[in-house]
FIVO-156964 format. One line per field, with one value per residue: residue in one letter; chain; residue number from 1; x, y, z of N, C-alpha, C, O in turn. Coordinates in nm, 2 decimals, always signed. Each point is the difference from the previous one (the first is absolute). Example, Ala and Ser with C-alpha at 12.3 -4.5 7.8 and 13.67 -1.06 7.14 Angstrom:
2
residu	[A/S] $
chaine	[A/A] $
num	[1/2] $
neast	[+1.32/-0.14] $
nnorth	[-0.57/+0.11] $
nup	[+0.78/-0.14] $
caeast	[-0.09/+0.09] $
canorth	[+0.12/+0.11] $
caup	[+0.00/+0.00] $
ceast	[+0.09/-0.08] $
cnorth	[+0.12/+0.11] $
cup	[+0.00/+0.08] $
oeast	[+0.10/+0.05] $
onorth	[+0.00/+0.11] $
oup	[+0.07/+0.01] $
This chain:
108
residu	[M/E/S/S/V/D/I/E/I/F/E/T/L/R/E/P/L/S/E/G/R/A/K/N/F/V/R/L/F/D/A/K/V/E/Q/F/L/N/G/K/K/D/I/L/A/T/K/D/D/V/S/R/L/E/R/T/V/T/E/F/R/I/S/T/A/Q/E/I/A/A/L/R/G/E/M/K/Q/D/V/A/N/A/K/A/D/I/I/K/W/M/F/I/F/W/A/G/Q/I/A/T/V/I/A/I/M/K/L/L] $
chaine	[A/A/A/A/A/A/A/A/A/A/A/A/A/A/A/A/A/A/A/A/A/A/A/A/A/A/A/A/A/A/A/A/A/A/A/A/A/A/A/A/A/A/A/A/A/A/A/A/A/A/A/A/A/A/A/A/A/A/A/A/A/A/A/A/A/A/A/A/A/A/A/A/A/A/A/A/A/A/A/A/A/A/A/A/A/A/A/A/A/A/A/A/A/A/A/A/A/A/A/A/A/A/A/A/A/A/A/A] $
num	[1/2/3/4/5/6/7/8/9/10/11/12/13/14/15/16/17/18/19/20/21/22/23/24/25/26/27/28/29/30/31/32/33/34/35/36/37/38/39/40/41/42/43/44/45/46/47/48/49/50/51/52/53/54/55/56/57/58/59/60/61/62/63/64/65/66/67/68/69/70/71/72/73/74/75/76/77/78/79/80/81/82/83/84/85/86/87/88/89/90/91/92/93/94/95/96/97/98/99/100/101/102/103/104/105/106/107/108] $
neast	[+34.31/+0.12/-0.03/-0.20/-0.12/+0.00/-0.11/-0.22/-0.06/-0.01/-0.17/-0.18/+0.00/-0.08/-0.18/-0.21/-0.10/-0.13/+0.16/+0.21/+0.07/+0.06/+0.20/+0.18/+0.04/+0.09/+0.22/+0.13/+0.04/+0.14/+0.22/+0.07/+0.05/+0.20/+0.18/+0.03/+0.09/+0.23/+0.09/+0.02/+0.19/+0.12/+0.12/+0.18/-0.15/+0.00/+0.13/+0.21/+0.14/+0.10/+0.18/+0.19/+0.11/+0.12/+0.20/+0.17/+0.10/+0.16/+0.21/+0.14/+0.11/+0.19/+0.20/+0.11/+0.12/+0.20/+0.17/+0.10/+0.15/+0.21/+0.14/+0.10/+0.18/+0.20/+0.12/+0.11/+0.20/+0.18/+0.09/+0.14/+0.21/+0.14/+0.08/+0.18/+0.20/+0.10/+0.11/+0.20/+0.17/+0.08/+0.12/+0.22/+0.14/+0.08/+0.17/+0.20/+0.11/+0.11/+0.20/+0.18/+0.09/+0.14/+0.22/+0.13/+0.09/+0.18/+0.19/+0.07] $
nnorth	[+2.31/+0.18/-0.12/+0.06/-0.19/-0.10/+0.10/-0.04/-0.19/-0.03/+0.08/-0.13/-0.16/+0.12/+0.12/-0.07/-0.04/+0.04/+0.12/-0.01/+0.11/+0.21/+0.05/+0.01/+0.19/+0.18/+0.00/+0.07/+0.22/+0.11/-0.01/+0.15/+0.21/+0.04/+0.03/+0.20/+0.16/-0.01/+0.10/+0.22/-0.05/-0.13/+0.16/+0.03/+0.15/-0.15/+0.14/-0.08/+0.02/+0.20/+0.04/-0.10/+0.11/+0.17/-0.04/-0.04/+0.18/+0.11/-0.09/+0.05/+0.20/+0.03/-0.08/+0.14/+0.18/-0.06/-0.01/+0.19/+0.10/-0.08/+0.07/+0.20/+0.00/-0.05/+0.17/+0.14/-0.07/+0.02/+0.21/+0.06/-0.07/+0.12/+0.19/-0.03/-0.02/+0.19/+0.13/-0.07/+0.04/+0.20/+0.03/-0.05/+0.15/+0.17/-0.06/+0.00/+0.19/+0.08/-0.09/+0.08/+0.20/-0.01/-0.06/+0.15/+0.14/-0.09/+0.02/+0.20] $
nup	[+12.85/+0.01/+0.19/-0.05/-0.03/-0.20/-0.17/+0.00/-0.09/-0.22/-0.11/+0.01/-0.16/-0.17/+0.04/+0.03/-0.19/-0.17/-0.11/+0.07/+0.18/-0.05/-0.10/+0.14/+0.11/-0.11/-0.02/+0.18/+0.02/-0.14/+0.06/+0.16/-0.07/-0.09/+0.14/+0.09/-0.12/+0.00/+0.18/-0.06/-0.10/+0.14/+0.11/-0.11/+0.07/-0.17/-0.10/-0.03/+0.17/+0.04/-0.12/+0.07/+0.16/-0.06/-0.09/+0.15/+0.10/-0.12/-0.01/+0.17/+0.00/-0.12/+0.07/+0.14/-0.08/-0.08/+0.14/+0.06/-0.14/+0.00/+0.16/-0.04/-0.13/+0.09/+0.10/-0.13/-0.08/+0.14/+0.01/-0.16/+0.02/+0.13/-0.09/-0.14/+0.10/+0.06/-0.16/-0.06/+0.14/-0.06/-0.18/+0.02/+0.10/-0.13/-0.13/+0.10/+0.01/-0.18/-0.05/+0.11/-0.06/-0.17/+0.04/+0.08/-0.15/-0.10/+0.12/-0.04] $
caeast	[-0.05/-0.03/-0.13/+0.01/+0.02/+0.14/+0.08/-0.03/+0.07/+0.14/+0.03/-0.01/+0.11/+0.13/+0.08/+0.04/+0.07/+0.09/-0.07/+0.01/-0.09/-0.14/-0.03/-0.01/-0.13/-0.11/+0.00/-0.05/-0.14/-0.07/+0.00/-0.09/-0.13/-0.03/-0.02/-0.13/-0.11/+0.00/-0.06/-0.15/-0.06/-0.11/-0.12/-0.04/-0.07/+0.05/-0.10/-0.05/-0.08/-0.13/-0.07/-0.05/-0.11/-0.11/-0.05/-0.06/-0.12/-0.10/-0.05/-0.09/-0.13/-0.08/-0.05/-0.10/-0.12/-0.06/-0.06/-0.12/-0.10/-0.05/-0.08/-0.13/-0.08/-0.04/-0.10/-0.13/-0.06/-0.05/-0.13/-0.11/-0.04/-0.08/-0.13/-0.08/-0.04/-0.10/-0.13/-0.05/-0.06/-0.12/-0.11/-0.04/-0.07/-0.13/-0.08/-0.04/-0.10/-0.12/-0.06/-0.06/-0.12/-0.10/-0.05/-0.07/-0.12/-0.08/-0.05/-0.10] $
canorth	[+0.13/+0.03/+0.07/+0.12/-0.04/-0.04/+0.12/+0.06/-0.08/+0.02/+0.14/+0.01/-0.07/+0.03/+0.09/-0.07/-0.13/+0.03/-0.02/-0.14/-0.07/+0.04/-0.08/-0.14/-0.02/+0.01/-0.12/-0.11/+0.03/-0.04/-0.15/-0.05/+0.03/-0.09/-0.14/+0.00/+0.00/-0.13/-0.09/+0.02/+0.00/-0.10/+0.04/+0.14/+0.00/+0.09/+0.06/-0.11/-0.09/+0.07/+0.00/-0.14/-0.02/+0.08/-0.07/-0.12/+0.04/+0.05/-0.12/-0.07/+0.07/-0.03/-0.13/-0.01/+0.06/-0.08/-0.12/+0.05/+0.02/-0.13/-0.05/+0.07/-0.05/-0.14/+0.01/+0.05/-0.11/-0.09/+0.06/-0.01/-0.14/-0.03/+0.06/-0.08/-0.12/+0.04/+0.03/-0.13/-0.08/+0.07/-0.04/-0.14/+0.00/+0.06/-0.09/-0.11/+0.06/+0.02/-0.14/-0.05/+0.07/-0.04/-0.14/+0.02/+0.07/-0.10/-0.10/+0.06] $
caup	[+0.02/+0.14/+0.03/+0.09/+0.13/+0.01/+0.00/+0.12/+0.10/-0.02/+0.04/+0.14/+0.06/-0.05/+0.10/+0.13/-0.02/-0.11/-0.13/-0.03/+0.09/-0.03/-0.12/+0.04/+0.08/-0.09/-0.08/+0.08/+0.02/-0.12/-0.01/+0.10/-0.04/-0.12/+0.05/+0.07/-0.10/-0.07/+0.09/+0.01/-0.13/-0.01/+0.07/-0.05/-0.13/-0.10/-0.08/-0.08/+0.09/+0.02/-0.13/-0.02/+0.10/-0.05/-0.11/+0.05/+0.07/-0.10/-0.07/+0.10/+0.01/-0.13/-0.01/+0.11/-0.06/-0.10/+0.07/+0.07/-0.11/-0.04/+0.11/+0.00/-0.11/+0.03/+0.10/-0.07/-0.07/+0.10/+0.06/-0.10/-0.01/+0.12/-0.02/-0.10/+0.07/+0.10/-0.07/-0.06/+0.11/+0.05/-0.09/+0.03/+0.13/-0.02/-0.08/+0.09/+0.10/-0.07/-0.03/+0.13/+0.03/-0.10/+0.04/+0.13/-0.03/-0.07/+0.10/+0.08] $
ceast	[-0.04/-0.13/+0.03/+0.02/+0.14/+0.09/-0.02/+0.07/+0.15/+0.04/+0.00/+0.12/+0.14/+0.09/+0.04/+0.09/+0.12/-0.07/+0.00/-0.10/-0.14/-0.05/-0.03/-0.13/-0.12/-0.01/-0.05/-0.15/-0.09/-0.01/-0.10/-0.14/-0.04/-0.02/-0.13/-0.11/+0.00/-0.06/-0.15/-0.07/-0.12/-0.12/-0.05/-0.06/+0.06/-0.12/-0.06/-0.09/-0.14/-0.08/-0.06/-0.12/-0.12/-0.07/-0.08/-0.14/-0.11/-0.06/-0.09/-0.13/-0.09/-0.05/-0.11/-0.13/-0.07/-0.07/-0.13/-0.12/-0.06/-0.09/-0.14/-0.09/-0.05/-0.11/-0.14/-0.07/-0.06/-0.13/-0.11/-0.05/-0.08/-0.14/-0.09/-0.05/-0.11/-0.14/-0.06/-0.06/-0.12/-0.12/-0.04/-0.08/-0.14/-0.09/-0.05/-0.10/-0.13/-0.07/-0.06/-0.13/-0.12/-0.06/-0.08/-0.14/-0.10/-0.06/-0.11/-0.13] $
cnorth	[+0.02/+0.07/+0.12/-0.03/-0.04/+0.12/+0.07/-0.07/+0.02/+0.14/+0.01/-0.07/+0.03/+0.08/-0.08/-0.12/+0.03/-0.04/-0.15/-0.09/+0.03/-0.07/-0.14/-0.02/+0.01/-0.13/-0.12/+0.02/-0.04/-0.15/-0.06/+0.02/-0.10/-0.15/-0.01/-0.01/-0.13/-0.11/+0.01/-0.01/-0.10/+0.03/+0.14/-0.02/+0.11/+0.06/-0.11/-0.10/+0.06/+0.00/-0.13/-0.02/+0.07/-0.07/-0.13/+0.03/+0.04/-0.12/-0.08/+0.06/-0.03/-0.14/-0.03/+0.06/-0.08/-0.13/+0.04/+0.02/-0.13/-0.07/+0.06/-0.06/-0.14/+0.01/+0.05/-0.11/-0.10/+0.05/-0.01/-0.14/-0.04/+0.06/-0.08/-0.13/+0.02/+0.02/-0.13/-0.08/+0.07/-0.03/-0.14/-0.01/+0.06/-0.09/-0.11/+0.05/+0.02/-0.13/-0.05/+0.08/-0.04/-0.14/+0.01/+0.06/-0.10/-0.10/+0.06/+0.02] $
cup	[+0.14/+0.02/+0.08/+0.14/+0.03/+0.01/+0.14/+0.12/-0.01/+0.05/+0.16/+0.07/-0.04/+0.10/+0.12/-0.03/-0.09/-0.12/-0.03/+0.09/-0.03/-0.12/+0.03/+0.07/-0.10/-0.09/+0.08/+0.03/-0.12/-0.01/+0.11/-0.04/-0.12/+0.05/+0.07/-0.10/-0.08/+0.09/+0.01/-0.13/-0.01/+0.08/-0.04/-0.13/-0.09/-0.07/-0.09/+0.08/+0.02/-0.13/-0.03/+0.09/-0.04/-0.12/+0.04/+0.07/-0.11/-0.07/+0.09/+0.01/-0.13/+0.00/+0.11/-0.05/-0.10/+0.06/+0.07/-0.10/-0.05/+0.10/+0.01/-0.12/+0.03/+0.11/-0.05/-0.07/+0.10/+0.06/-0.10/-0.01/+0.12/+0.00/-0.09/+0.07/+0.10/-0.07/-0.05/+0.11/+0.06/-0.09/+0.02/+0.13/-0.02/-0.08/+0.09/+0.10/-0.07/-0.03/+0.13/+0.03/-0.09/+0.04/+0.13/-0.04/-0.07/+0.10/+0.09/-0.07] $
oeast	[-0.08/-0.04/+0.10/+0.06/+0.06/+0.09/+0.10/+0.06/+0.06/+0.10/+0.08/+0.04/+0.09/+0.12/+0.12/+0.08/+0.12/-0.10/-0.10/-0.07/-0.09/-0.11/-0.09/-0.07/-0.09/-0.11/-0.08/-0.08/-0.10/-0.10/-0.07/-0.09/-0.11/-0.09/-0.07/-0.09/-0.11/-0.07/-0.07/-0.12/-0.10/-0.11/-0.11/+0.04/+0.02/-0.11/-0.12/-0.10/-0.10/-0.12/-0.11/-0.10/-0.11/-0.12/-0.11/-0.10/-0.11/-0.12/-0.11/-0.11/-0.12/-0.12/-0.10/-0.11/-0.12/-0.10/-0.10/-0.11/-0.12/-0.10/-0.10/-0.12/-0.12/-0.10/-0.10/-0.12/-0.11/-0.09/-0.11/-0.12/-0.10/-0.09/-0.12/-0.11/-0.09/-0.10/-0.12/-0.11/-0.09/-0.10/-0.12/-0.10/-0.09/-0.12/-0.12/-0.10/-0.11/-0.12/-0.11/-0.09/-0.11/-0.12/-0.10/-0.10/-0.12/-0.11/-0.08/-0.10] $
onorth	[-0.08/+0.08/+0.02/+0.07/+0.03/+0.00/+0.05/+0.06/+0.03/+0.02/+0.07/+0.04/-0.04/-0.03/+0.00/-0.03/-0.01/-0.08/-0.06/-0.08/-0.09/-0.06/-0.07/-0.10/-0.09/-0.05/-0.08/-0.10/-0.07/-0.06/-0.10/-0.09/-0.05/-0.07/-0.10/-0.08/-0.05/-0.09/-0.10/+0.02/+0.02/-0.06/+0.04/-0.07/+0.11/-0.05/-0.01/-0.04/-0.07/-0.02/-0.01/-0.07/-0.05/-0.01/-0.03/-0.07/-0.04/-0.01/-0.05/-0.06/-0.02/-0.02/-0.07/-0.06/-0.01/-0.04/-0.08/-0.04/-0.02/-0.06/-0.06/-0.02/-0.03/-0.08/-0.05/-0.02/-0.05/-0.08/-0.03/-0.03/-0.07/-0.07/-0.02/-0.04/-0.08/-0.05/-0.02/-0.05/-0.07/-0.03/-0.04/-0.08/-0.06/-0.01/-0.05/-0.07/-0.03/-0.01/-0.06/-0.07/-0.01/-0.03/-0.07/-0.05/+0.00/-0.05/-0.07/+0.05] $
oup	[+0.05/-0.09/+0.06/+0.08/+0.10/+0.09/+0.05/+0.09/+0.10/+0.07/+0.05/+0.11/+0.06/+0.02/+0.04/+0.08/+0.05/+0.00/-0.05/-0.05/+0.01/-0.01/-0.05/-0.02/+0.02/-0.02/-0.05/+0.01/+0.02/-0.04/-0.04/+0.02/+0.00/-0.04/-0.01/+0.02/-0.03/-0.05/+0.03/-0.01/-0.07/-0.02/+0.04/-0.09/+0.04/+0.01/-0.02/-0.05/-0.01/+0.01/-0.04/-0.04/+0.01/+0.00/-0.05/-0.02/+0.02/-0.03/-0.04/+0.00/+0.01/-0.03/-0.03/+0.02/-0.01/-0.04/+0.00/+0.03/-0.02/-0.03/+0.02/+0.02/-0.03/+0.00/+0.04/+0.01/-0.03/+0.02/+0.03/-0.02/-0.01/+0.04/+0.03/-0.02/+0.01/+0.05/+0.01/-0.02/+0.05/+0.05/+0.00/+0.00/+0.06/+0.03/-0.01/+0.03/+0.05/+0.02/+0.00/+0.05/+0.04/+0.00/+0.01/+0.06/+0.02/-0.02/+0.05/+0.05] $
């Protein structure tokens, strides 16, 4: 099936060349374009390639969001544990201070 570009090229070249030469030129031109595109297939992205890439990026975004949420949960737990440890050591320190003050007051 001929494209409109092929017909336009043929119509343009038919008068100066001849019908046979114009057809031959269009056929050679199509073959050269096809050869060029076949050579570029490995570097050109198709709709399927783009679709696969979009799916991969979407999956990556989802997994990254899940990992970030998990890390936030772990971080909150670590901060809560650190707070509990700080409070525990503060009471131990205060108890020691109170015992020291009481001991000094008894000596006076």
